[in-house]
C-alpha positions, 0 to 999 in steps of 0.5 A, a space after each residue: 499499499 502506498 499512502 495516497 496524497 494528503 489532498 485525496 484523503 479528504 476534500 478541503 471544505 469550501 472556505 465560503 461555508 461554515 462548517 457545522 458546529 462541533 459537539 462537546 464530544 468531538 475532538 478538535 481537528 489538528 494535534 491534541 492539546 499540549 500535554 493531552 497524549 502524556 495524560 492520556 497515556 498516564 491513565 491508560 498505562 495506570 489501568 493497564 497496569 492494574 489490568 495486567 496485575 489482575 492478570 497476574 493474580 488471575 494466573 496466581 489463582 489458576 496456578 494455586 487452585 489447579 496447578 500446572 497439570 493435565 487440568 490446566 493444560 486442558 483449560 489452556 487449549 480452550 484459552 486459545 479461544 479467548 487469545 485469538 478473539 482478543 487479538 482479532 477483535 480488540 488488539 490487532 484486528 478491529 481497531 486498525 479498521 475501525 479507528 481510521 474509519 471513525 477518524 474520517 467520519 469525525 473529520 467529515 462531521 468537523 468539515 460540515 458534512 450533512 447529517 451525522 457521519 459518525 451515527 451513519 457509520 455506527 448504523 452501517 456497521 454495528 448490527 452487521 458486526 453483532 450478527 457475524 460475531 453470534 454466528 462465529 460464537 455458535 460455530 465455536 460451540 459446535 466445532 469445539 471437539 474438532 478444535 481441540 483435536 486439532 490444537 493439542 492431539 495428544 491432550 490427557 483429558 480433551 473432553 475437559 478441554 471441550 467443555 471449557 472451549 464451549 463455555 469460553 465461546 461467549 467471549 467471541 461476541 463479548 470481545 467483539 462489541 468491546 473492541 468495536 466500542 473501544 475503537 469508537 472511543 479512542 477515535 473520540 479521544 476518550 481513554 478512560 473506559 477502554 483503558 479499563 476493560 482488562 481490569 473488568 475481564 480479569 475480575 470476572 475470571 478471578 471471581 468465577 474461579 473462586 466462587 465456582 472452583 470448588 464445584 466446577 474445577 477448572 470449568 470455573 476459569 472458562 466460565 469467567 472468561 464468558 462473564 469477563 467478556 460481557 463486563 468489558 462491554 458493560 463498562 464502555 457501553 455508557 460512554 459509547 452512547 454518550 459519544 453518539 449524541 449530537 446536539 447540533 447539525 448544520 444543514 449543508 448541501 451535498 456538495 462534497 464538503 465533508 470528503 469521502 464517506 468513511 467505510 470499512 471495506 471487506 478488503 481492508 478487514 480481510 487483510 487486517 484479520 488474516 494478519 492477526 490470525 496468522 500472528 496468533 497462530 504462533 500460539 497454536 504451533 507452540 501448543 501443537 508441539 508442546 501437546 506431545 511433551 510431559 504434562 505441564 509443558 503447556 502450562 510452563 509456556 503460558 505462565 512464562 509468556 504471560 509474564 514475559 509479555 508485560 513489558 511489551 504490553 506496557 511499551 504498546 500503551 503509547 502506541 495504542 493512545 496515539 494511533 487515533 491521532 495518527 489516523 486523524 492526521 491523515 484523515 486531516 491531510 497532514 501526512 508529515 505530522 502523522 509520520 513524525 508521531 509514528 518515529 517518536 512512538 517507535 523510539 519510545 516503545 522500544 526503549 521501554 520494552 528493551 528496559 523491561 527485557 533487561 529486567 525479565 532476563 536478569 531476574 526471571 527465577 525471583 519473578 516466577 517464585 515470588 508470583 506462582 510458587 505456592 500451592 500446587 505450583 512447585 520449585 521444579 515448575 518455577 525453574 522450568 518456567 523461569 527458563 522459558 521466560 528468559 528465552 521468551 524475552 529475547 523476541 520482546 523487541 521484535 514483538 513490540 516492533 511488530 505491534 508498532 509498525 503494523 499501524 503504519 500499514 493500516 493507518 490510512 484505512 487502505 488494505 495492503 497484503 504485505 503484513 500478511 506476507 511478513 507475518 507468514 514468513 515469521 510463522 514459517 520460521 517458528 514452525 521449522 525451528 520448533 519442529 527442529 529443536 523441540 526434540 532436543 531442547 523441549 519447551 526451551 526450543 519452542 520459546 526460542 522458535 517463537 523469538 526467531 520467527 517474530 524477528 523475521 517478521 519485524 525485520 520485513 515489516 520495517 523494510 517494507 514501510 517505505 513503499 507500502 505504509 506511512 513512510 517512516 525513515 528506516 535509518 533514523 529508526 535503526 540509529 535510534 534503536 541501537 542506542 537502547 539495545 546497548 544499554 539493555 545488554 549492559 543493564 541485563 549484566 548488571 542486573 544478573 549479578 546483582 540479583 544473584 546476591 541476596 538469599 531471598 527472591 524478594 531481595 534479589 528482585 529488588 537488587 536486580 531491578 535496581 541495578 537494571 534501572 540505574 544502568 539502563 537509564 545512565 547509559 541510554 541517556 549517555 547514548 542519547 536515547 530518547 526514552 531515557 532523556 524524559 526520565 532524567 529530566 523528570 528526576 532533575 525536576 523532582 530533585 529541584 523541587 525537593 531542594 527548593 521545598 527544603 530551603 523554604 
């Protein structure tokens, strides 16, 4: 895909006509107010951290109540349904199609288009989407036995996995509606409700496990998945309804003043969903290969991946917040502003994930022991999970680059199949590498295959941006990327040495985390990494204020 000339992204309004009055719920055209993105990122970050912590509590409860054996393996095979659904419908799927469409509708409303383009878009898309989601959920229920056979042919208790899959199928509808509402609200620059969805989701799962676990066993966790997905819809619905209200509509002749009609074409949806499916298929490959390993292998992979991916999730918060800003800039015809925002996001996101990677690699045993080693989760489970987590962490940088770069391909709302080709190449590398290494290295080989495959995809996506996406400057991006990479290498070595000195896991994590923080921030700032400069600036500001307060 080549990004079209900005003048073609929307016809400029006639200067002789006054645009339709904006409502109080509409974002103003142009860049957001100073400090808005920082506040939005902070709000999203706080709630995302809360959701991630509840996710850890959820995983701790699963480990404590059901251990890491055949029962949890059966549930985690069923967990494939919410994993795929969240990727397709909330994270990397619908958002890429809907945010540009809502941004264009809001731009047309601001330019004075007749009627209400936002309501018209909802009327065209929401009823159809709901029907498709309901049909997909029914299909999952009916095809659950076949899905379990394909996903994990060597599973010890396939009947339990089928039951859990059918219970979790409700989340297809819940995630789809939650993703739709999130996209609409973020396009309106409303971030509170979308950021709270995983708090609601994990609360539902945890509650169901403790209330129903004694009678239903691990099926209670699958019931919690269904309950949590409906809570995701409930927390956003009031805000979504308020955004649809329009207090003033100007009567404007249909002369094209509003630009092109926003649309969510089948080609765009197909390109996005097939990319997301292909990306998520890495999980299928891992579980397929692990299903023939001893019981507990799938669980070790799951726990390691959940913890290791926290730095990636946090690093992509900024990208999530700014994606509507990039899409709106393109809808307003400002390609240069969109490109500058994308390049800054890449620099900050990679700096954050490399800091987290250094902490995960250096303190993996201490993290796993503190989080999971209790109840049915043994010291042997801790050692196995920590080893897998360290290998998974090698792919975190690539995971973050893929999550950020894919927005450059879909931010203008045009279909392109290049991301699918890049992801397919990565999946092929994952499958072949995993098949060759699982016999010798077991779960470590599977984790290494994941890191190798996603790295191939990241390289291909970055290489293709100039011709097929928002044209980021690859040379500048790579030069900036090299700085936090060097800082992360030094920080990892320092953190690993410090973490091994104290005898307790809490002391080791504190020592290792402190060493990683100091070495990474100082080295990164010395090398000129963009992500480290704001940290030092904040520390200097806080120090000056503290000194000033003491002298008063």
